[in-house]
ZADO-1210 file (C-alpha; in nm, 4 decimals, padded with zeros to 6 digits):
<atoms>
<atom x="07.2913" y="08.3980" z="11.1982" code="MET" pos="1"/>
<atom x="07.4910" y="08.2314" z="10.9291" code="SER" pos="2"/>
<atom x="07.8086" y="08.4377" z="10.9804" code="TYR" pos="3"/>
<atom x="08.0255" y="08.5617" z="11.2600" code="ASP" pos="4"/>
<atom x="08.0976" y="08.9371" z="11.2136" code="PRO" pos="5"/>
<atom x="08.4156" y="09.0776" z="11.3650" code="ASN" pos="6"/>
<atom x="08.5402" y="09.4274" z="11.4469" code="ASP" pos="7"/>
<atom x="08.6402" y="09.6189" z="11.1304" code="GLY" pos="8"/>
<atom x="08.4107" y="09.4149" z="10.8943" code="ASP" pos="9"/>
<atom x="08.1891" y="09.5984" z="10.6515" code="LEU" pos="10"/>
<atom x="07.8127" y="09.5383" z="10.6693" code="VAL" pos="11"/>
<atom x="07.5279" y="09.6493" z="10.4455" code="LEU" pos="12"/>
<atom x="07.2118" y="09.7771" z="10.6155" code="CYS" pos="13"/>
<atom x="06.9195" y="09.5794" z="10.4654" code="VAL" pos="14"/>
<atom x="06.6459" y="09.6690" z="10.7139" code="ASN" pos="15"/>
<atom x="06.5895" y="10.0257" z="10.8346" code="ALA" pos="16"/>
<atom x="06.2421" y="09.9539" z="10.9732" code="ALA" pos="17"/>
<atom x="06.1454" y="10.1183" z="11.3013" code="PRO" pos="18"/>
<atom x="06.2932" y="09.9703" z="11.6197" code="ASN" pos="19"/>
<atom x="06.1161" y="09.6377" z="11.6662" code="HIS" pos="20"/>
<atom x="06.1125" y="09.6729" z="12.0463" code="VAL" pos="21"/>
<atom x="06.0095" y="10.0328" z="12.0987" code="THR" pos="22"/>
<atom x="05.8680" y="10.1300" z="11.7538" code="GLY" pos="23"/>
<atom x="06.0906" y="10.4383" z="11.7349" code="ASP" pos="24"/>
<atom x="06.2442" y="10.5337" z="11.4002" code="PRO" pos="25"/>
<atom x="06.6066" y="10.4333" z="11.3512" code="VAL" pos="26"/>
<atom x="06.8860" y="10.6531" z="11.2243" code="PRO" pos="27"/>
<atom x="07.0211" y="10.3823" z="10.9956" code="LEU" pos="28"/>
<atom x="06.9891" y="10.4169" z="10.6164" code="VAL" pos="29"/>
<atom x="06.8939" y="10.1099" z="10.4110" code="GLN" pos="30"/>
<atom x="07.1545" y="10.0323" z="10.1408" code="GLY" pos="31"/>
<atom x="07.4345" y="10.2170" z="10.3257" code="GLU" pos="32"/>
<atom x="07.7493" y="10.0378" z="10.4404" code="THR" pos="33"/>
<atom x="07.8741" y="10.0599" z="10.7985" code="TYR" pos="34"/>
<atom x="08.1909" y="09.9488" z="10.9711" code="THR" pos="35"/>
<atom x="08.1535" y="09.7245" z="11.2786" code="ILE" pos="36"/>
<atom x="08.3112" y="09.8778" z="11.5890" code="TYR" pos="37"/>
<atom x="08.2057" y="09.6039" z="11.8238" code="GLY" pos="38"/>
<atom x="08.0016" y="09.2807" z="11.8485" code="VAL" pos="39"/>
<atom x="07.8015" y="09.2295" z="12.1674" code="LEU" pos="40"/>
<atom x="07.7203" y="08.8587" z="12.2231" code="PRO" pos="41"/>
<atom x="07.3686" y="08.9219" z="12.3652" code="PHE" pos="42"/>
<atom x="07.0381" y="08.7781" z="12.2376" code="MET" pos="43"/>
<atom x="06.8367" y="09.0533" z="12.0677" code="CYS" pos="44"/>
<atom x="06.4994" y="09.1008" z="12.2393" code="PRO" pos="45"/>
<atom x="06.3281" y="09.0187" z="11.9124" code="CYS" pos="46"/>
<atom x="06.4751" y="08.6708" z="11.9137" code="GLY" pos="47"/>
<atom x="06.6028" y="08.6899" z="11.5527" code="ARG" pos="48"/>
<atom x="06.9760" y="08.7164" z="11.6200" code="SER" pos="49"/>
<atom x="07.2391" y="08.6086" z="11.8704" code="ASP" pos="50"/>
<atom x="07.4386" y="08.9303" z="11.8658" code="ALA" pos="51"/>
<atom x="07.4034" y="09.3085" z="11.8719" code="LEU" pos="52"/>
<atom x="07.6304" y="09.5024" z="11.6427" code="ILE" pos="53"/>
<atom x="07.7771" y="09.8443" z="11.7211" code="ASP" pos="54"/>
<atom x="07.8220" y="10.0481" z="11.3995" code="VAL" pos="55"/>
<atom x="07.8850" y="10.3840" z="11.5617" code="GLY" pos="56"/>
<atom x="07.5270" y="10.5085" z="11.5101" code="VAL" pos="57"/>
<atom x="07.3298" y="10.5295" z="11.8343" code="ASP" pos="58"/>
<atom x="07.3994" y="10.2215" z="12.0516" code="PHE" pos="59"/>
<atom x="07.3817" y="09.8683" z="11.9110" code="ALA" pos="60"/>
<atom x="07.1564" y="09.7149" z="11.6501" code="TRP" pos="61"/>
<atom x="07.0119" y="09.3665" z="11.5880" code="CYS" pos="62"/>
<atom x="07.2384" y="09.1597" z="11.3662" code="GLN" pos="63"/>
<atom x="06.9473" y="09.0710" z="11.1406" code="SER" pos="64"/>
<atom x="06.9444" y="09.4342" z="11.0106" code="ARG" pos="65"/>
<atom x="07.2790" y="09.3783" z="10.8325" code="PHE" pos="66"/>
<atom x="07.4476" y="09.1556" z="10.5795" code="ARG" pos="67"/>
<atom x="07.8207" y="09.0976" z="10.5854" code="LEU" pos="68"/>
<atom x="08.0047" y="09.2287" z="10.2808" code="LEU" pos="69"/>
<atom x="08.2974" y="09.0347" z="10.1372" code="PRO" pos="70"/>
<atom x="08.6424" y="09.1594" z="10.2269" code="LYS" pos="71"/>
<atom x="08.7998" y="09.3643" z="09.9507" code="PRO" pos="72"/>
<atom x="09.0537" y="09.1767" z="09.7489" code="ARG" pos="73"/>
<atom x="09.4111" y="09.2985" z="09.7434" code="LYS" pos="74"/>
<atom x="09.4720" y="09.5134" z="09.4387" code="GLN" pos="75"/>
<atom x="09.7445" y="09.3854" z="09.2126" code="LYS" pos="76"/>
<atom x="10.0269" y="09.6301" z="09.2035" code="GLU" pos="77"/>
<atom x="10.1630" y="09.7152" z="08.8572" code="PRO" pos="78"/>
<atom x="10.5028" y="09.5802" z="08.7818" code="ASN" pos="79"/>
<atom x="10.7856" y="09.8349" z="08.7679" code="ALA" pos="80"/>
<atom x="10.8545" y="09.9252" z="08.4073" code="VAL" pos="81"/>
<atom x="11.2284" y="09.9176" z="08.3277" code="LYS" pos="82"/>
<atom x="11.3502" y="10.1347" z="08.0482" code="ALA" pos="83"/>
<atom x="11.5938" y="09.9660" z="07.8101" code="PRO" pos="84"/>
<atom x="11.9596" y="10.0602" z="07.8669" code="ASN" pos="85"/>
<atom x="12.0917" y="10.2455" z="07.5684" code="ASP" pos="86"/>
<atom x="12.4674" y="10.2098" z="07.5394" code="PHE" pos="87"/>
<atom x="12.6719" y="10.3787" z="07.2759" code="GLU" pos="88"/>
<atom x="12.9274" y="10.1514" z="07.1166" code="THR" pos="89"/>
<atom x="13.2633" y="10.3213" z="07.0720" code="VAL" pos="90"/>
</atoms>
């Protein structure tokens, strides 16, 4: 795989095909984002990835089912608006 996912990263499910080992349907939804809870450095039985990813749905899934999403950029906070000081001249 071309990236190293870490805990807390967001991934996009791009492949919700049936389980490629058993043929059972998977509970993942294609086009939905998931948060990574753990990365297991085991070779997937299909041979397509070098890690299994735990996204909190069922057990762990082949890394090739997901694409890493970019981290959100920090939102720029608006500057505090200061009201002009109105002084009365005496």
